[in-house]
N, C-alpha and C positions, 0 to 999 in steps of 0.2 A: 462335354462338361456342362454346358448350358442346359442340355436336356436333363442331366442328372440333378442339377440345382433346381430346375423347375419342378421335377418330381418330388424332391425333398420338401420344397416350399409348399407344394400342394398337399403333401401328407401332413405337414405340420399344421396347416390351416384346417384341414379336415379333422385332425385330432383335437385341435383347440375348439372346434365347433361342436364336436360330439361329446367331449369330456364333461362339460357342465351338466348335460342331460344325464349322462351316466352316473355322475356323482349325486345328482338329485334323486335319481331312481334308487341308488344304493342307500342314500340317506333315508328315503321313505321306507324302503324295505327293511333297513337296519332298525328304524324306530319300532316297526311292527314286531320284528323278531326279538328285539331287545325287550320290548314291553312284555312279551309272553313269559320268558324265563324270569325277568325281574319281578313281574307280578307274582309268579309262582313262588319264587324265593321269598318275596315279601310276605306272601300269605303263610308260607311255612314258618317263617321267623316269628310272625305275630300270632300264630295259632295258640290259643290259650292252653296252658298246661293244666294239670289237675288243680282245681280250685282249692287253695289252702283254707278259704273261709269255711268250706264244708267240714273240714276237720276241726277248725276252731269253734264251730258252732256248738260242739259238745261241751265246750268249756264256758259257754255264755249262759247268763240267766235265761230261764224259759218258763212258759206258763201264761195263761190268759191274764192274770192279775199284774204281770210285769208291765203291761201297757199303761197302767195307772201310775207307775213310778215316774217322778219328775225327770225331765231330760237333763237338767243341770242343777247345780247347787248341792248343798249338803245332803239332801234327800235322794239324789240321783244315784245310780249304780257307782259312778266314779267317786262321788262324794262319800258314800257309805264304805267304799273300799279303803278309805283313808282313816276311818274312825273305828275304835273297838266296838264290839257288837251292841252293847247296851246304849251307847251314845249314837251309833248308827241307826238303831231302831227308833230312837227318840225323834229322829228327823223324818220318819215316815209316818204320815198322818193315819195310815191304815192300821198302825200298830200302837196307837195311843193307849188303848186299854191294857195291852200287855206291858207297856212301859210303866204305866201307873202301878200295875201289880208288882212289877220287879222292884220299883222304888218302895212300895209298901212292905215288901218282904226283906228289904235291905240287901238286895242281891246285885246292885249296880256295879260295885267294885269287884265283886266275885266274878261276874261275867266279863267285865272289861279287862281284868287282869289274867284271866285264863288264857291258855295257849292252845291253838289248833283244836278248836271245838266245833261241833255242829249244833245249831239251834233250830228246832222246829218251832216257828213263831206263829201263834194263832192270830188271825186278824180280829179286828173289832167285831166283825160279823160272827166270827166263831164264838167269841165270848157272849154275844147277844143270843146265841142258841140256849144258853143256860138261863133258867128262870131267874129273874132279878133278885128275888129273895134268897135263892141259893148262892148266887154270885156274891151278894153283899155279905152273906155269912162267911164265905170262903175268904173274901178280902179282909174281913175282920179277924180271921184266925191265922196268925202269922205262921204257925207250924204247918198247918194244912196247906196254906198258900205256897210256902217254901217247898213242900213235898211235891206239889203239882208242877210248879215252875221248873224245879230241877229235873223233873221227869222228862222235860222237853229238851234236855241238853245231853249230848253224847260227847265223851271225852276224846274225840278224834274228828278230823275233817273227813266228811263222807262225800264221795263223788257220786254223780248220777248212776254210774255203773255199779257202784256198791249198793245203791238203793234198789237195784233190780230184784234182788232176793237176799234179804239179810235180817239179822237179829243182833241188836246192839245194846250194851249195858249203858244206862243213863247215870247221871250224877246222883240221882235219887236211889240208885242201885237196882231199880227194876229194869226190865227189858222192853224195847220197842222193836216191832217188826216192820220191815219195809218190802214193798213189791211194786213192780211196774216196768215200764220200758219207754224209750223215746222221750216224750215230754209229759207222760202220764204216770204218776206214782201215788201210792197210798201208804199211809203210816197206820199200823195197827188195823188195817183193813177198812177203816172208816174215814180217816182224815186225808183229804186229797191235797196234794201239793199244788197250789195255785200260782206260785212264783218261786221257782227253785234255783239253786246254785248261785245264790247272791253272795258275793264276797264282802267281808268286812276285814278290818286290819288283823283280827285274831280268830275269825270264825267264818264258817260257811253257813248261810241261812237258807232254810226251806220254809217259806210261808205257807201255812196250812189253814184249811177252812173249818177245822174242828179242834176244840181243846182236848188234849190227850189226858186221860185220867189213869193214874197208877192203880194197881190192884191193891 
């Protein structure tokens, strides 16, 4: 019996002595092996899906002149989206000549009260291409001015996709043609869209670098 007890005691001591080293080895090995699968799972879980911003980009304003739009305030994209189109344009310094012409023609309420329209809005530089004497003459002739301004308005909201190849009747009753793709479009083959797809409360605005002239 004493021999058996001695052997059991010796076995217990040996086990107690070896166990911490075995546990330590298992712990180190466990950390390494756990780190691999865990890291792999973590990588898979955090792997980016298709970027939704790429799809959303098609719905955002585009064009080189968009960089000049204020980042905040009434003249920003967010600010313009809250106001009807004539009011929104009045908050954009690059459209001050257009706004003055709209007021001169008495079209502010007409544009602000219209629903779901598209406005091709010439910049100040676009009006500056017209000889001053000719521009002054047009501004003084309300009927001619109204004809020109309403030629820049289409009675539906147009998306960039619709601008790729289209022909649309304006409020003046004439037609404008559009062509292009990506972020490059032209109206009537000559007026380039410099900042497009700008939302206002009742319209989509495409700012252009040339005044459109009805036939």
